[in-house]
N, C-alpha and C positions, 0 to 999 in steps of 0.2 A: 450792747444795749447798756450795761452798767458801765463802761467805759463811755460812751457819748454823755451819758448822764452825769457823770463826776467831771467829765473837763469840761461843759456847756456851765452847769452851776458855779463852778468854781472860777470859771474866767470871768462869767457875770457877776462876781461878788468879790473878787479880786481887788476892786479900788476902795471898797465900803469896809470890807472885814477885813480882820489882820492875818496874818500869816498862816496861822495852825486853823483857820476855819475851813480850809481845805480836808485838813485830817478829819475834823467834824464833818462835812461833808460826805467825806469818805466812808465815812462809820455810818452814818444814817443809812447813807442809799445801798451798800450791802447789804444791812438788816432787812430794805424792801426789796432789791434786785440781785442780790447774791446768790450763786446757787451752788457753787464749789470750790473748795480753798483756792485753789491755784486760779481758778478763774478771778475770783475778787481780789485776790495779791493783786493779780498782773493786770487787773484794769485798774484801781487803785494807782498802783505803780506809774502806769503808764500817762495816765489822764493826767496825775498832777506833776509825773516830770515833762509834761507836754506844755502844760498850763505855765509852769514856771521859766522854761524858757521862753515863749511866748511873750510874756511879761519881763521877763531881763531883758530882753532883746527891744521890747518895745521903749525900756528904756536908758537902753545903753546906744540903740541908733541915732537917734538926734544928736548925740555928743561926740559923735564919731568914737565911740569905746574908749575915751579918755578915764574915765574913773574906776570904769572896769579894767582896763592896762595896769594903772597905777596900783590898783586892789592885786592883780595878779603878781606884780614886781614885791608887793609889801607881801606875799607868801612867797616869796620865792619861783612861782610861776612861770612859763615860758612865752605864753600866749594868754589872752583873755577867755579863747576859745576852749583852755580848758576849766578856767574860771566856773564861766557858765556851764559846764558839763558836771562840775562837781558838785555847783548849786543846785542842778535840776537831779542829780542823783540823791541827793540828800533830801528835796521835795519829794521825788518818789520813793523814799522809801519810808518818810513818815507818811503819804497818802496810802501803798500799799499794805503795812502795819496796822494803821488804822481800818480800813478796808477789809483785812482779814479778822482782825477784833471785830468789828459788824456783823461777820458770816458766824461767828461762834456766838456772840451774844446771840443770834439768830436761832443758833439751833439750840442753845439751851433750852429755851423757852419753846421750842418745837414739839407737839406729843409724839411719842414714839411711833414708828409707821406701822408693827404692830403691835399690838398687844396681846397678852395671854393670858387664858381666861383659866382661874384654875379650880376642878370642881371640887 
């Protein structure tokens, strides 16, 4: 559920908000729906990774990947797909770490599960 929420909101706001809004979305949604650290990280990572691939392809396909190919050559990469993967990997790490941070903030403010009574 967390993956789908992050994916939909990040994709829906990507043309209106700056690139780092995906991190804020992952952070806030992880506070709301995060349960375990691994689940939070991989949901944030996967959702933002997929969103950045979709957005990069939406911008690259209409121009036959000319700009992506030239930027890949500028960085010494053999193909524009490697540039796409590296870009999505960076976005995924940002989303995963933000989502994990949101879960840890949630845990800081939760009440302990068991309270010990002192007599």
